TORKOL-4160 file (C-alpha; in steps of 0.2 Angstrom, whole numbers, padded with zeros to 4 digits, m for minus):
322
<pt num="1" X="0000" Y="0000" Z="0000"/>
<pt num="2" X="0015" Y="0011" Z="m0002"/>
<pt num="3" X="0018" Y="0012" Z="0017"/>
<pt num="4" X="0035" Y="0008" Z="0026"/>
<pt num="5" X="0039" Y="m0010" Z="0030"/>
<pt num="6" X="0044" Y="m0006" Z="0048"/>
<pt num="7" X="0029" Y="m0001" Z="0057"/>
<pt num="8" X="0023" Y="0001" Z="0075"/>
<pt num="9" X="0005" Y="0000" Z="0080"/>
<pt num="10" X="m0001" Y="0012" Z="0093"/>
<pt num="11" X="m0018" Y="0015" Z="0101"/>
<pt num="12" X="m0027" Y="0032" Z="0104"/>
<pt num="13" X="m0030" Y="0036" Z="0122"/>
<pt num="14" X="m0048" Y="0035" Z="0117"/>
<pt num="15" X="m0059" Y="0020" Z="0119"/>
<pt num="16" X="m0052" Y="0004" Z="0110"/>
<pt num="17" X="m0068" Y="0003" Z="0101"/>
<pt num="18" X="m0063" Y="0018" Z="0091"/>
<pt num="19" X="m0045" Y="0015" Z="0090"/>
<pt num="20" X="m0037" Y="0019" Z="0074"/>
<pt num="21" X="m0020" Y="0011" Z="0067"/>
<pt num="22" X="m0007" Y="0024" Z="0069"/>
<pt num="23" X="0009" Y="0020" Z="0058"/>
<pt num="24" X="0025" Y="0028" Z="0063"/>
<pt num="25" X="0043" Y="0027" Z="0059"/>
<pt num="26" X="0052" Y="0016" Z="0071"/>
<pt num="27" X="0069" Y="0012" Z="0076"/>
<pt num="28" X="0065" Y="m0006" Z="0081"/>
<pt num="29" X="0069" Y="m0021" Z="0071"/>
<pt num="30" X="0052" Y="m0025" Z="0064"/>
<pt num="31" X="0053" Y="m0032" Z="0046"/>
<pt num="32" X="0071" Y="m0028" Z="0044"/>
<pt num="33" X="0078" Y="m0045" Z="0042"/>
<pt num="34" X="0093" Y="m0046" Z="0030"/>
<pt num="35" X="0103" Y="m0061" Z="0023"/>
<pt num="36" X="0121" Y="m0064" Z="0030"/>
<pt num="37" X="0132" Y="m0060" Z="0015"/>
<pt num="38" X="0119" Y="m0065" Z="0002"/>
<pt num="39" X="0109" Y="m0049" Z="0000"/>
<pt num="40" X="0093" Y="m0056" Z="0008"/>
<pt num="41" X="0077" Y="m0046" Z="0008"/>
<pt num="42" X="0062" Y="m0046" Z="0018"/>
<pt num="43" X="0043" Y="m0045" Z="0013"/>
<pt num="44" X="0032" Y="m0031" Z="0019"/>
<pt num="45" X="0020" Y="m0038" Z="0032"/>
<pt num="46" X="0003" Y="m0030" Z="0035"/>
<pt num="47" X="0001" Y="m0023" Z="0053"/>
<pt num="48" X="m0008" Y="m0035" Z="0065"/>
<pt num="49" X="m0024" Y="m0026" Z="0071"/>
<pt num="50" X="m0033" Y="m0030" Z="0087"/>
<pt num="51" X="m0051" Y="m0035" Z="0085"/>
<pt num="52" X="m0056" Y="m0017" Z="0091"/>
<pt num="53" X="m0044" Y="m0009" Z="0078"/>
<pt num="54" X="m0051" Y="m0020" Z="0064"/>
<pt num="55" X="m0069" Y="m0016" Z="0068"/>
<pt num="56" X="m0065" Y="0003" Z="0070"/>
<pt num="57" X="m0056" Y="0003" Z="0053"/>
<pt num="58" X="m0071" Y="m0006" Z="0044"/>
<pt num="59" X="m0083" Y="0007" Z="0052"/>
<pt num="60" X="m0071" Y="0021" Z="0046"/>
<pt num="61" X="m0070" Y="0014" Z="0028"/>
<pt num="62" X="m0089" Y="0012" Z="0027"/>
<pt num="63" X="m0090" Y="0031" Z="0024"/>
<pt num="64" X="m0082" Y="0028" Z="0007"/>
<pt num="65" X="m0097" Y="0016" Z="0002"/>
<pt num="66" X="m0107" Y="0026" Z="m0011"/>
<pt num="67" X="m0118" Y="0011" Z="m0018"/>
<pt num="68" X="m0122" Y="m0006" Z="m0012"/>
<pt num="69" X="m0131" Y="m0022" Z="m0017"/>
<pt num="70" X="m0136" Y="m0032" Z="m0002"/>
<pt num="71" X="m0146" Y="m0047" Z="0005"/>
<pt num="72" X="m0155" Y="m0048" Z="0022"/>
<pt num="73" X="m0161" Y="m0065" Z="0029"/>
<pt num="74" X="m0168" Y="m0069" Z="0046"/>
<pt num="75" X="m0182" Y="m0065" Z="0058"/>
<pt num="76" X="m0188" Y="m0048" Z="0065"/>
<pt num="77" X="m0201" Y="m0043" Z="0078"/>
<pt num="78" X="m0219" Y="m0042" Z="0072"/>
<pt num="79" X="m0215" Y="m0049" Z="0055"/>
<pt num="80" X="m0206" Y="m0065" Z="0058"/>
<pt num="81" X="m0195" Y="m0072" Z="0045"/>
<pt num="82" X="m0191" Y="m0061" Z="0030"/>
<pt num="83" X="m0179" Y="m0060" Z="0015"/>
<pt num="84" X="m0173" Y="m0045" Z="0006"/>
<pt num="85" X="m0164" Y="m0042" Z="m0010"/>
<pt num="86" X="m0159" Y="m0023" Z="m0012"/>
<pt num="87" X="m0148" Y="m0010" Z="m0020"/>
<pt num="88" X="m0145" Y="0007" Z="m0014"/>
<pt num="89" X="m0135" Y="0023" Z="m0018"/>
<pt num="90" X="m0130" Y="0036" Z="m0005"/>
<pt num="91" X="m0129" Y="0051" Z="m0017"/>
<pt num="92" X="m0143" Y="0054" Z="m0021"/>
<pt num="93" X="m0150" Y="0043" Z="m0007"/>
<pt num="94" X="m0161" Y="0030" Z="m0016"/>
<pt num="95" X="m0166" Y="0012" Z="m0014"/>
<pt num="96" X="m0173" Y="m0003" Z="m0024"/>
<pt num="97" X="m0179" Y="m0018" Z="m0013"/>
<pt num="98" X="m0189" Y="m0034" Z="m0015"/>
<pt num="99" X="m0196" Y="m0039" Z="0002"/>
<pt num="100" X="m0204" Y="m0055" Z="0007"/>
<pt num="101" X="m0211" Y="m0057" Z="0024"/>
<pt num="102" X="m0220" Y="m0072" Z="0032"/>
<pt num="103" X="m0237" Y="m0065" Z="0030"/>
<pt num="104" X="m0235" Y="m0063" Z="0011"/>
<pt num="105" X="m0224" Y="m0077" Z="0006"/>
<pt num="106" X="m0238" Y="m0086" Z="m0004"/>
<pt num="107" X="m0240" Y="m0070" Z="m0015"/>
<pt num="108" X="m0223" Y="m0066" Z="m0019"/>
<pt num="109" X="m0211" Y="m0051" Z="m0015"/>
<pt num="110" X="m0217" Y="m0033" Z="m0011"/>
<pt num="111" X="m0207" Y="m0021" Z="m0023"/>
<pt num="112" X="m0201" Y="m0005" Z="m0014"/>
<pt num="113" X="m0192" Y="0009" Z="m0022"/>
<pt num="114" X="m0187" Y="0025" Z="m0013"/>
<pt num="115" X="m0182" Y="0040" Z="m0023"/>
<pt num="116" X="m0184" Y="0059" Z="m0023"/>
<pt num="117" X="m0192" Y="0058" Z="m0005"/>
<pt num="118" X="m0206" Y="0047" Z="m0012"/>
<pt num="119" X="m0209" Y="0029" Z="m0009"/>
<pt num="120" X="m0216" Y="0018" Z="m0023"/>
<pt num="121" X="m0224" Y="0001" Z="m0018"/>
<pt num="122" X="m0229" Y="m0013" Z="m0031"/>
<pt num="123" X="m0228" Y="m0031" Z="m0034"/>
<pt num="124" X="m0240" Y="m0046" Z="m0032"/>
<pt num="125" X="m0241" Y="m0043" Z="m0013"/>
<pt num="126" X="m0248" Y="m0025" Z="m0014"/>
<pt num="127" X="m0265" Y="m0030" Z="m0010"/>
<pt num="128" X="m0260" Y="m0038" Z="0007"/>
<pt num="129" X="m0252" Y="m0022" Z="0014"/>
<pt num="130" X="m0260" Y="m0009" Z="0025"/>
<pt num="131" X="m0255" Y="0010" Z="0025"/>
<pt num="132" X="m0257" Y="0016" Z="0043"/>
<pt num="133" X="m0276" Y="0015" Z="0047"/>
<pt num="134" X="m0282" Y="0013" Z="0029"/>
<pt num="135" X="m0291" Y="m0002" Z="0023"/>
<pt num="136" X="m0282" Y="m0014" Z="0012"/>
<pt num="137" X="m0277" Y="m0008" Z="m0005"/>
<pt num="138" X="m0281" Y="m0020" Z="m0019"/>
<pt num="139" X="m0278" Y="m0018" Z="m0038"/>
<pt num="140" X="m0295" Y="m0011" Z="m0041"/>
<pt num="141" X="m0293" Y="0003" Z="m0028"/>
<pt num="142" X="m0277" Y="0009" Z="m0036"/>
<pt num="143" X="m0286" Y="0009" Z="m0053"/>
<pt num="144" X="m0277" Y="m0006" Z="m0060"/>
<pt num="145" X="m0260" Y="0002" Z="m0058"/>
<pt num="146" X="m0245" Y="m0008" Z="m0054"/>
<pt num="147" X="m0237" Y="0005" Z="m0042"/>
<pt num="148" X="m0243" Y="0016" Z="m0028"/>
<pt num="149" X="m0233" Y="0032" Z="m0024"/>
<pt num="150" X="m0233" Y="0039" Z="m0007"/>
<pt num="151" X="m0225" Y="0056" Z="m0002"/>
<pt num="152" X="m0217" Y="0062" Z="0009"/>
<pt num="153" X="m0207" Y="0046" Z="0013"/>
<pt num="154" X="m0190" Y="0043" Z="0021"/>
<pt num="155" X="m0178" Y="0028" Z="0021"/>
<pt num="156" X="m0160" Y="0026" Z="0027"/>
<pt num="157" X="m0161" Y="0042" Z="0037"/>
<pt num="158" X="m0160" Y="0046" Z="0055"/>
<pt num="159" X="m0173" Y="0035" Z="0062"/>
<pt num="160" X="m0185" Y="0050" Z="0067"/>
<pt num="161" X="m0185" Y="0055" Z="0048"/>
<pt num="162" X="m0188" Y="0037" Z="0041"/>
<pt num="163" X="m0206" Y="0035" Z="0035"/>
<pt num="164" X="m0212" Y="0020" Z="0026"/>
<pt num="165" X="m0230" Y="0020" Z="0032"/>
<pt num="166" X="m0229" Y="0003" Z="0040"/>
<pt num="167" X="m0224" Y="m0005" Z="0024"/>
<pt num="168" X="m0206" Y="m0009" Z="0029"/>
<pt num="169" X="m0201" Y="m0017" Z="0045"/>
<pt num="170" X="m0192" Y="m0004" Z="0055"/>
<pt num="171" X="m0177" Y="m0015" Z="0055"/>
<pt num="172" X="m0174" Y="m0013" Z="0037"/>
<pt num="173" X="m0179" Y="0006" Z="0036"/>
<pt num="174" X="m0161" Y="0010" Z="0042"/>
<pt num="175" X="m0146" Y="0010" Z="0030"/>
<pt num="176" X="m0136" Y="m0007" Z="0031"/>
<pt num="177" X="m0120" Y="0004" Z="0030"/>
<pt num="178" X="m0124" Y="0012" Z="0046"/>
<pt num="179" X="m0130" Y="m0004" Z="0055"/>
<pt num="180" X="m0113" Y="m0012" Z="0050"/>
<pt num="181" X="m0104" Y="0000" Z="0062"/>
<pt num="182" X="m0113" Y="m0005" Z="0078"/>
<pt num="183" X="m0099" Y="m0017" Z="0083"/>
<pt num="184" X="m0089" Y="m0002" Z="0088"/>
<pt num="185" X="m0099" Y="m0001" Z="0103"/>
<pt num="186" X="m0093" Y="m0017" Z="0110"/>
<pt num="187" X="m0079" Y="m0019" Z="0123"/>
<pt num="188" X="m0076" Y="m0037" Z="0121"/>
<pt num="189" X="m0075" Y="m0039" Z="0102"/>
<pt num="190" X="m0065" Y="m0055" Z="0098"/>
<pt num="191" X="m0058" Y="m0064" Z="0083"/>
<pt num="192" X="m0068" Y="m0080" Z="0079"/>
<pt num="193" X="m0058" Y="m0086" Z="0063"/>
<pt num="194" X="m0056" Y="m0085" Z="0044"/>
<pt num="195" X="m0072" Y="m0089" Z="0034"/>
<pt num="196" X="m0077" Y="m0086" Z="0016"/>
<pt num="197" X="m0092" Y="m0075" Z="0013"/>
<pt num="198" X="m0100" Y="m0074" Z="m0005"/>
<pt num="199" X="m0083" Y="m0079" Z="m0012"/>
<pt num="200" X="m0073" Y="m0067" Z="m0002"/>
<pt num="201" X="m0060" Y="m0072" Z="0011"/>
<pt num="202" X="m0065" Y="m0064" Z="0028"/>
<pt num="203" X="m0060" Y="m0063" Z="0046"/>
<pt num="204" X="m0075" Y="m0066" Z="0058"/>
<pt num="205" X="m0077" Y="m0055" Z="0074"/>
<pt num="206" X="m0090" Y="m0056" Z="0087"/>
<pt num="207" X="m0094" Y="m0045" Z="0102"/>
<pt num="208" X="m0108" Y="m0039" Z="0113"/>
<pt num="209" X="m0115" Y="m0022" Z="0109"/>
<pt num="210" X="m0123" Y="m0011" Z="0122"/>
<pt num="211" X="m0131" Y="0006" Z="0123"/>
<pt num="212" X="m0118" Y="0012" Z="0136"/>
<pt num="213" X="m0104" Y="0006" Z="0125"/>
<pt num="214" X="m0110" Y="0015" Z="0110"/>
<pt num="215" X="m0113" Y="0031" Z="0120"/>
<pt num="216" X="m0095" Y="0029" Z="0127"/>
<pt num="217" X="m0088" Y="0027" Z="0110"/>
<pt num="218" X="m0097" Y="0043" Z="0104"/>
<pt num="219" X="m0090" Y="0053" Z="0119"/>
<pt num="220" X="m0072" Y="0046" Z="0115"/>
<pt num="221" X="m0072" Y="0050" Z="0097"/>
<pt num="222" X="m0059" Y="0064" Z="0094"/>
<pt num="223" X="m0065" Y="0069" Z="0076"/>
<pt num="224" X="m0081" Y="0076" Z="0069"/>
<pt num="225" X="m0083" Y="0061" Z="0057"/>
<pt num="226" X="m0080" Y="0048" Z="0071"/>
<pt num="227" X="m0093" Y="0057" Z="0082"/>
<pt num="228" X="m0106" Y="0058" Z="0068"/>
<pt num="229" X="m0103" Y="0039" Z="0064"/>
<pt num="230" X="m0106" Y="0035" Z="0083"/>
<pt num="231" X="m0121" Y="0046" Z="0084"/>
<pt num="232" X="m0129" Y="0037" Z="0069"/>
<pt num="233" X="m0124" Y="0020" Z="0076"/>
<pt num="234" X="m0133" Y="0025" Z="0093"/>
<pt num="235" X="m0148" Y="0030" Z="0083"/>
<pt num="236" X="m0149" Y="0013" Z="0074"/>
<pt num="237" X="m0147" Y="0004" Z="0091"/>
<pt num="238" X="m0163" Y="0013" Z="0097"/>
<pt num="239" X="m0172" Y="0011" Z="0081"/>
<pt num="240" X="m0169" Y="m0008" Z="0081"/>
<pt num="241" X="m0179" Y="m0008" Z="0097"/>
<pt num="242" X="m0164" Y="m0018" Z="0105"/>
<pt num="243" X="m0166" Y="m0022" Z="0124"/>
<pt num="244" X="m0149" Y="m0016" Z="0132"/>
<pt num="245" X="m0138" Y="m0026" Z="0122"/>
<pt num="246" X="m0136" Y="m0039" Z="0108"/>
<pt num="247" X="m0123" Y="m0050" Z="0100"/>
<pt num="248" X="m0116" Y="m0044" Z="0084"/>
<pt num="249" X="m0105" Y="m0054" Z="0072"/>
<pt num="250" X="m0095" Y="m0045" Z="0059"/>
<pt num="251" X="m0085" Y="m0052" Z="0044"/>
<pt num="252" X="m0072" Y="m0041" Z="0037"/>
<pt num="253" X="m0063" Y="m0045" Z="0020"/>
<pt num="254" X="m0044" Y="m0043" Z="0017"/>
<pt num="255" X="m0046" Y="m0025" Z="0011"/>
<pt num="256" X="m0053" Y="m0021" Z="0029"/>
<pt num="257" X="m0071" Y="m0019" Z="0023"/>
<pt num="258" X="m0087" Y="m0026" Z="0030"/>
<pt num="259" X="m0094" Y="m0041" Z="0020"/>
<pt num="260" X="m0107" Y="m0047" Z="0032"/>
<pt num="261" X="m0115" Y="m0044" Z="0049"/>
<pt num="262" X="m0127" Y="m0053" Z="0060"/>
<pt num="263" X="m0137" Y="m0045" Z="0074"/>
<pt num="264" X="m0145" Y="m0056" Z="0088"/>
<pt num="265" X="m0154" Y="m0051" Z="0103"/>
<pt num="266" X="m0170" Y="m0047" Z="0113"/>
<pt num="267" X="m0180" Y="m0032" Z="0109"/>
<pt num="268" X="m0193" Y="m0021" Z="0118"/>
<pt num="269" X="m0209" Y="m0012" Z="0112"/>
<pt num="270" X="m0218" Y="0002" Z="0118"/>
<pt num="271" X="m0237" Y="m0002" Z="0120"/>
<pt num="272" X="m0250" Y="0012" Z="0117"/>
<pt num="273" X="m0254" Y="0020" Z="0133"/>
<pt num="274" X="m0273" Y="0024" Z="0131"/>
<pt num="275" X="m0279" Y="0022" Z="0149"/>
<pt num="276" X="m0268" Y="0034" Z="0159"/>
<pt num="277" X="m0257" Y="0020" Z="0166"/>
<pt num="278" X="m0239" Y="0023" Z="0169"/>
<pt num="279" X="m0229" Y="0020" Z="0153"/>
<pt num="280" X="m0220" Y="0003" Z="0153"/>
<pt num="281" X="m0209" Y="m0006" Z="0140"/>
<pt num="282" X="m0213" Y="m0024" Z="0137"/>
<pt num="283" X="m0203" Y="m0038" Z="0130"/>
<pt num="284" X="m0204" Y="m0040" Z="0111"/>
<pt num="285" X="m0200" Y="m0054" Z="0099"/>
<pt num="286" X="m0181" Y="m0057" Z="0097"/>
<pt num="287" X="m0171" Y="m0051" Z="0082"/>
<pt num="288" X="m0159" Y="m0062" Z="0072"/>
<pt num="289" X="m0155" Y="m0053" Z="0056"/>
<pt num="290" X="m0140" Y="m0056" Z="0044"/>
<pt num="291" X="m0135" Y="m0044" Z="0031"/>
<pt num="292" X="m0123" Y="m0048" Z="0017"/>
<pt num="293" X="m0114" Y="m0035" Z="0006"/>
<pt num="294" X="m0114" Y="m0043" Z="m0012"/>
<pt num="295" X="m0107" Y="m0029" Z="m0022"/>
<pt num="296" X="m0099" Y="m0013" Z="m0016"/>
<pt num="297" X="m0097" Y="0004" Z="m0026"/>
<pt num="298" X="m0104" Y="m0004" Z="m0042"/>
<pt num="299" X="m0116" Y="0008" Z="m0052"/>
<pt num="300" X="m0134" Y="0008" Z="m0045"/>
<pt num="301" X="m0148" Y="0017" Z="m0053"/>
<pt num="302" X="m0165" Y="0017" Z="m0045"/>
<pt num="303" X="m0178" Y="0021" Z="m0058"/>
<pt num="304" X="m0195" Y="0028" Z="m0053"/>
<pt num="305" X="m0210" Y="0018" Z="m0061"/>
<pt num="306" X="m0219" Y="0025" Z="m0076"/>
<pt num="307" X="m0231" Y="0039" Z="m0071"/>
<pt num="308" X="m0245" Y="0030" Z="m0082"/>
<pt num="309" X="m0243" Y="0014" Z="m0071"/>
<pt num="310" X="m0243" Y="0023" Z="m0054"/>
<pt num="311" X="m0257" Y="0028" Z="m0043"/>
<pt num="312" X="m0254" Y="0043" Z="m0031"/>
<pt num="313" X="m0259" Y="0040" Z="m0013"/>
<pt num="314" X="m0265" Y="0058" Z="m0010"/>
<pt num="315" X="m0276" Y="0057" Z="m0025"/>
<pt num="316" X="m0283" Y="0040" Z="m0019"/>
<pt num="317" X="m0287" Y="0048" Z="m0002"/>
<pt num="318" X="m0296" Y="0062" Z="m0009"/>
<pt num="319" X="m0307" Y="0050" Z="m0019"/>
<pt num="320" X="m0311" Y="0040" Z="m0003"/>
<pt num="321" X="m0315" Y="0055" Z="0007"/>
<pt num="322" X="m0324" Y="0065" Z="m0006"/>
């Protein structure tokens, strides 16, 4: 990588979860072996990172991801088992997804596109979905159109800005790029071993992520980008409805980038308090979700459906109430 063979690895005084590898010129004997009288040479050796340093580097490098094709499998609260095949871009922020949940498996995937602050929903499962408190929308109610347009909508933003009108499970409203950085909130990250993920050689790490750990990592960040990254990670922890902590597995390839992560843990949910009783959180269904990065920084274009094949929700509501 154009760096000196002789290196020393130091840690910042900040939390190890946010440690970065600092390369310095050293007077030690690392990588300076020489042959005795035969002109021997040494090969450059990559610096050995601690699990915390490897995780922090992957989180830092996630900022360079501008587009992503990914897959999600597993089980999430309230929706059960699901599968997702999706592609996204970060500038402009856009997403194209095929989502299959347990309650629509027989009808095929729901097609979701997010572009230009609007959400487009279509596919064979459209008539099984509910938008808030509206009645089910079937093909007749959308005038035979294949797509429904809903605006304003939000996806992949800070959780309070996300809005998919209940069509998407909250666990997939967040950007997987941000979710992949959550292991920086672990104080016990450890190396599990080498594994191949989607044809790429990776190193597998695992740790327990806690709210307090993420908050400490945020406070320990010494640069603006690091603080923003930790703020977003903390936001995702809350948005996922996680109960105090969860187990996260992270697979990092030889370039130091995330290729897969898995989140497992208990969740909570906030019941509707309509009777004046003290507000209490209740235990929710567990989450076990695996996200695989299939292609990174390859061109992704999210096309909006044809206007002639798209019904507008505002117009539909005006018809229903008029």
